[in-house]
C-alpha positions in Angstrom: -25.1 -48.5 34.7 -21.9 -46.7 34.6 -20.7 -45.3 31.2 -17.1 -45.8 30.2 -15.1 -43.3 28.0 -13.8 -45.0 24.8 -10.0 -44.9 24.6 -10.5 -43.0 21.3 -12.3 -40.0 22.9 -9.2 -38.4 24.5 -7.2 -38.9 21.3 -10.0 -37.2 19.2 -10.2 -34.3 21.7 -6.5 -33.9 21.4 -6.6 -33.9 17.6 -9.4 -31.3 17.6 -7.5 -29.2 20.1 -4.3 -29.3 18.0 -6.4 -28.5 14.9 -8.0 -25.3 16.6 -4.3 -24.3 17.7 -3.1 -24.7 14.2 -5.9 -22.7 12.7 -5.4 -19.8 15.2 -1.7 -19.7 14.5 -2.2 -19.7 10.7 -4.9 -17.1 11.1 -2.6 -14.8 13.3 0.2 -15.3 10.7 -2.0 -14.3 7.7 -4.2 -11.7 9.3 -2.2 -10.5 12.3 -1.4 -7.2 10.6 -5.1 -6.5 9.7 -6.1 -7.4 13.2 -3.5 -4.9 14.4 -4.8 -2.2 12.2 -8.3 -2.8 13.6 -7.0 -2.8 17.2 -5.1 0.6 16.5 -8.3 2.1 15.0 -10.4 0.9 17.9 -8.0 2.5 20.3 -7.9 5.9 18.6 -11.7 5.7 18.1 -12.0 5.5 21.9 -9.3 8.0 22.6 -10.6 10.6 20.2 -14.1 10.3 21.4 -15.3 8.6 18.2 -13.9 11.4 15.9 -11.6 9.0 14.0 -14.4 7.0 12.3 -16.5 9.9 11.5 -17.3 10.0 7.7 -15.5 13.3 7.1 -12.4 12.3 9.1 -12.3 8.8 7.4 -12.5 10.5 3.9 -9.6 12.8 4.9 -7.7 9.7 6.2 -8.1 8.2 2.6 -7.1 11.3 0.9 -4.2 12.0 3.0 -2.6 8.5 2.6 -3.5 7.7 -0.9 -0.2 8.7 -2.4 1.7 6.9 0.3 -0.2 3.7 -0.5 0.4 4.1 -4.2 4.0 4.6 -3.8 4.1 1.7 -1.2 3.0 -0.7 -4.1 6.1 0.1 -6.1 8.4 0.3 -3.2 7.2 -3.1 -2.1 8.5 -4.6 -5.5 11.8 -2.8 -5.2 12.3 -4.1 -1.5 11.3 -7.7 -2.5 13.9 -7.6 -5.4 16.6 -6.8 -2.7 16.8 -2.9 -3.2 15.7 0.3 -1.8 14.7 3.7 -3.3 15.3 6.9 -1.3 14.3 9.2 -4.1 10.6 8.6 -4.4 9.7 11.7 -2.3 11.9 14.0 -4.4 10.6 12.3 -7.6 7.0 13.0 -6.5 7.9 16.6 -5.8 9.6 17.1 -9.1 6.7 15.6 -11.2 4.2 17.9 -9.2 6.4 20.9 -10.1 6.5 20.0 -13.7 2.8 19.6 -13.8 2.3 23.0 -12.3 4.6 24.5 -14.9 2.9 22.8 -17.8 -0.7 23.4 -16.9 -0.4 26.9 -15.2 2.3 28.6 -17.0 2.2 27.0 -20.6 -1.6 26.1 -20.5 -0.9 22.5 -21.5 -4.1 20.3 -21.6 -4.2 18.4 -18.3 -4.4 15.0 -20.0 -1.3 15.6 -22.1 0.4 17.1 -19.1 -0.3 14.0 -17.0 1.0 11.7 -19.8 4.3 13.8 -19.9 4.6 13.7 -16.1 4.1 10.0 -16.0 6.6 9.5 -18.7 9.1 11.6 -16.8 8.6 9.4 -13.8 9.4 6.4 -15.8 12.5 8.1 -17.3 13.7 8.9 -13.8 13.1 5.2 -12.8 14.9 4.0 -15.8 18.0 6.2 -15.3 18.4 5.1 -11.8 17.6 1.4 -12.6 20.3 1.5 -15.3 23.0 2.2 -12.9 21.8 -0.3 -10.2 20.9 -3.1 -12.6 23.6 -3.0 -15.2 26.4 -1.4 -13.4 25.7 -3.0 -10.0 25.9 0.2 -8.1 24.3 0.0 -4.6 20.6 1.2 -4.8 21.1 3.1 -1.5 23.8 5.4 -3.0 22.1 5.8 -6.4 18.7 6.8 -5.1 20.3 8.9 -2.2 22.0 10.9 -5.1 18.7 10.9 -6.9 16.9 12.3 -3.8 19.4 15.3 -3.8 19.4 15.7 -7.6 15.6 15.7 -7.9 15.0 18.0 -4.9 17.3 20.6 -6.4 15.6 20.2 -9.8 12.2 20.8 -8.1 13.5 24.1 -6.8 14.8 25.0 -10.1 11.7 24.3 -12.0 9.7 26.3 -9.5 12.2 29.0 -9.0 11.7 28.6 -5.3 8.0 29.5 -5.3 4.5 27.7 -5.4 2.8 27.7 -8.8 -1.1 27.2 -8.9 -4.0 26.8 -9.1 -4.5 23.9 -11.3 -7.5 23.5 -13.7 -10.7 22.3 -12.0 -10.8 19.1 -14.0 -7.1 18.2 -12.8 -7.8 19.2 -9.1 -10.8 16.7 -9.1 -8.3 14.0 -9.9 -7.3 14.1 -6.1 -10.3 15.7 -4.3 -13.3 14.6 -6.4 -15.8 11.8 -5.6 -17.5 9.3 -7.9 -21.0 10.5 -8.9 -24.1 8.8 -7.5 -26.1 7.6 -10.5 -29.0 6.8 -8.1 -29.2 10.1 -6.7 -29.6 9.0 -3.0 -30.7 11.7 -0.4 -28.9 10.7 2.8 -26.6 8.0 1.3 -24.5 7.6 -1.7 -26.1 4.6 -3.0 -23.6 3.9 -5.7 -20.7 3.8 -3.1 -22.6 1.3 -1.0 -23.3 -0.9 -4.1 -19.6 -0.8 -5.2 -18.8 -1.8 -1.7 -21.0 -4.8 -1.9 -19.7 -5.7 -5.3 -16.1 -5.4 -4.2 -16.8 -7.5 -1.1 -18.6 -10.2 -3.3 -15.8 -10.2 -5.8 -13.2 -10.6 -2.9 -15.2 -13.7 -1.6 -15.4 -15.2 -5.1 -11.6 -14.9 -5.6 -10.8 -16.4 -2.2 -13.3 -19.2 -2.9 -11.7 -20.1 -6.2 -8.3 -19.9 -4.6 -9.3 -22.4 -2.0 -10.9 -24.7 -4.5 -7.8 -24.6 -6.7 -5.6 -25.5 -3.6 -8.0 -28.3 -2.6 -7.8 -29.7 -6.1 -4.1 -30.0 -6.1 -3.9 -31.4 -2.7 -2.8 -28.3 -0.8 -3.9 -27.7 2.7 -6.9 -25.4 2.7 -8.0 -25.7 6.4 -11.6 -25.8 7.7 -14.4 -24.6 5.5 -16.3 -23.0 8.3 -13.2 -21.0 9.5 -12.8 -20.0 5.7 -16.3 -18.7 5.5 -16.4 -16.9 8.8 -13.1 -15.2 7.8 -14.3 -14.0 4.5 -17.6 -12.9 5.8 -15.9 -10.7 8.3 -13.6 -9.2 5.8 -16.4 -8.6 3.3 -18.5 -7.2 6.1 -15.6 -4.8 6.9 -15.3 -3.6 3.3 -19.2 -2.8 3.1 -19.1 -1.2 6.5 -16.4 1.2 5.5 -18.1 2.0 2.2 -21.3 2.7 4.1 -19.5 5.2 6.4 -18.1 6.9 3.4 -21.5 6.8 1.6 -22.9 8.9 4.4 -20.6 11.7 3.5 -20.0 12.3 -0.2 -19.3 8.7 -1.2 -16.1 7.1 -2.4 -13.3 9.5 -3.3 -12.0 9.1 -6.8 -8.6 8.5 -5.7 -9.8 5.5 -3.5 -11.1 3.9 -6.7 -7.8 4.5 -8.4 -5.9 3.0 -5.3 -8.2 0.0 -5.3 -7.7 -0.8 -8.9 -3.9 -0.6 -8.4 -4.1 -2.7 -5.4 -5.9 -5.3 -7.4 -3.6 -5.2 -10.3 -0.4 -5.4 -8.3 -1.7 -8.2 -6.0 -2.3 -10.2 -9.2 1.0 -9.4 -10.7 2.9 -10.3 -7.6 0.9 -13.5 -6.9 -0.3 -14.8 -10.2 2.2 -13.8 -13.0 5.7 -14.9 -14.1 7.2 -11.4 -13.4 6.0 -11.5 -9.9 7.5 -14.9 -9.2 10.8 -13.7 -10.8 10.9 -10.7 -8.5 10.5 -12.8 -5.4 13.2 -15.2 -6.9 15.7 -12.4 -7.5 15.2 -11.0 -4.0 15.4 -14.4 -2.3 18.4 -15.7 -4.0 19.9 -13.7 -7.1 22.5 -16.3 -7.9 19.9 -19.2 -8.0 17.6 -17.0 -10.0 20.4 -16.3 -12.6 21.1 -20.0 -12.8 17.5 -20.7 -13.3 17.5 -18.4 -16.5 16.1 -15.3 -14.8 17.5 -12.0 -16.1 18.3 -10.5 -12.7 19.4 -7.1 -14.4 16.1 -6.9 -16.3 14.0 -7.5 -13.3 15.8 -5.0 -11.2 15.6 -2.2 -13.9 11.9 -3.0 -14.3 11.2 -2.6 -10.6 12.8 0.9 -10.6 10.9 2.0 -13.8 7.6 0.9 -12.2 8.6 2.8 -9.0 9.2 5.9 -11.0 5.8 5.7 -12.7 4.0 5.2 -9.3 6.0 7.9 -7.6 5.0 10.3 -10.6 1.3 9.2 -10.2 1.5 10.0 -6.5 3.2 13.3 -7.1 0.4 14.3 -9.4 -2.3 13.3 -6.8 -0.5 15.2 -4.1 0.0 18.3 -6.3 -3.7 18.1 -7.2 -4.8 17.9 -3.5 -2.6 21.0 -2.7 -3.9 22.6 -6.0 -0.3 23.9 -6.6 3.2 22.7 -7.1 5.3 23.6 -4.1 9.1 23.3 -3.6 8.7 21.3 -0.4 6.3 18.7 -1.9 7.3 15.0 -1.3 9.6 15.9 1.7 9.8 12.9 3.9 7.5 10.6 1.8 10.3 8.1 1.3 10.4 7.5 5.1 6.8 6.8 5.3 6.7 4.6 2.2 9.5 2.5 3.3 8.1 2.3 7.0 4.8 1.2 5.4 6.5 -1.7 3.6 8.5 -2.9 6.5 5.6 -2.7 8.9 3.6 -4.6 6.4 5.9 -7.6 6.6 8.5 -6.9 3.8 12.0 -8.3 4.6 14.9 -5.9 4.7 17.0 -8.6 3.0 14.5 -9.1 0.2 12.4 -11.9 -1.2 9.5 -11.5 1.4 6.6 -9.1 1.2 3.0 -8.9 0.2 1.0 -6.2 -1.5 -1.8 -6.4 1.0 0.7 -6.1 3.9 2.3 -2.9 2.3 -1.2 -1.4 2.0 -2.2 -2.2 5.6 1.2 -1.0 6.8 0.6 2.4 5.0 -2.8 2.7 6.7 -1.5 1.9 10.1 1.1 4.8 9.7 -1.8 6.9 8.5 -4.2 6.1 11.3 -1.4 6.6 13.8 -0.6 10.0 12.4 -4.2 11.1 12.1 -5.1 9.7 15.6 -2.2 11.4 17.3 -2.9 14.7 15.7 -6.5 14.6 16.8 -5.2 13.9 20.3 -3.0 16.8 20.2 0.2 15.0 20.4 3.1 17.1 19.1 5.0 16.2 15.9 8.2 15.6 17.9 6.6 12.8 19.9 4.8 11.4 16.7 8.3 11.0 15.2 9.5 9.1 18.2 6.5 6.8 18.2 6.7 6.0 14.5 10.4 5.4 14.7 9.8 2.9 17.5 7.1 1.1 15.6 9.4 0.8 12.5 12.3 -0.5 14.6 9.9 -3.1 16.2 8.7 -4.2 12.8 12.3 -4.7 11.6 13.3 -6.4 14.8 10.4 -9.0 14.4 11.7 -9.8 10.8 15.1 -10.3 12.0 14.1 -12.3 15.1 12.0 -14.6 12.9 14.9 -15.1 10.4 17.3 -16.0 13.3 14.8 -18.4 14.9 14.3 -20.3 11.6 
């Protein structure tokens, strides 16, 4: 007896196919940048004969890019609000110089000196934010002037010479590692457990977010895809922590960076201030008519940027174990590039914290991988410039297409 195919079967197959295509497109949109980072790391892992993912090199990769990631968190808020800050590198250099003078020449306690330096960064951000927010001066011009002024002040503070070394307790701020309370022999057990804890926490947060979206009738997609996606991401976190645990464990600065990423992700996604920053960058006039104080929001983003630039300057100075006149040179380019590669829009209103972080690590992996391969600095600059141009082109193309 010959079987006949029910009329509904082709239609069901078409529905399933369109659902799969929709899920893949959504996944590529949300995690395309992370996939790009994994592909780039895989490429350099093969090209460098597996040197890239060795525990020592991976630790150095984290230490070398920590200050860029930290500043990218602040720069993202500035760019989303519709501005730019070209002075972050000079601010970091000036704060590092101030820390060296206070701790080395005047023997100020490193805790008090750190507080003074962070306050100085906030003051720098407030001064620039004042002219931009309340006098409506272009942020490009104000921060360009700030870049020149603060670079000059750095040389004046240091008198053209490097000052160091810092006290050991302060130097550990950048080069130290979290202690292993379990005293593992071949592996840093505490680092592995922290990786598992962070992975589980990430899974729980994503699950609650999905449950909330489902409760209010928002599209949440296939549950099996959701589980697979988060299991993979959690596995990557634990995997990287295990690699680091085979050397000396998690660097202190990685823990600081992780806490800041969590805090700023929450602020930008879950708080009123975060929503107002997006509103101001998306349409300042509409935000003003909605009761948002546009000048106050712009001012706040620059104060925040000054604080994070100061923190990054302290970490960089602690890593060098001295304050140097050239510290922070070119940082602003890497930070801005990280945000744009991470999906931030040059016109404001669009950008994610995770995107900026992934963008920073894409830049860092490219720098590290090309250096291991022996590619010259001149070619590295060319390649990074092309990558940045491509990232901005994609943003402009998507806007024109919409």
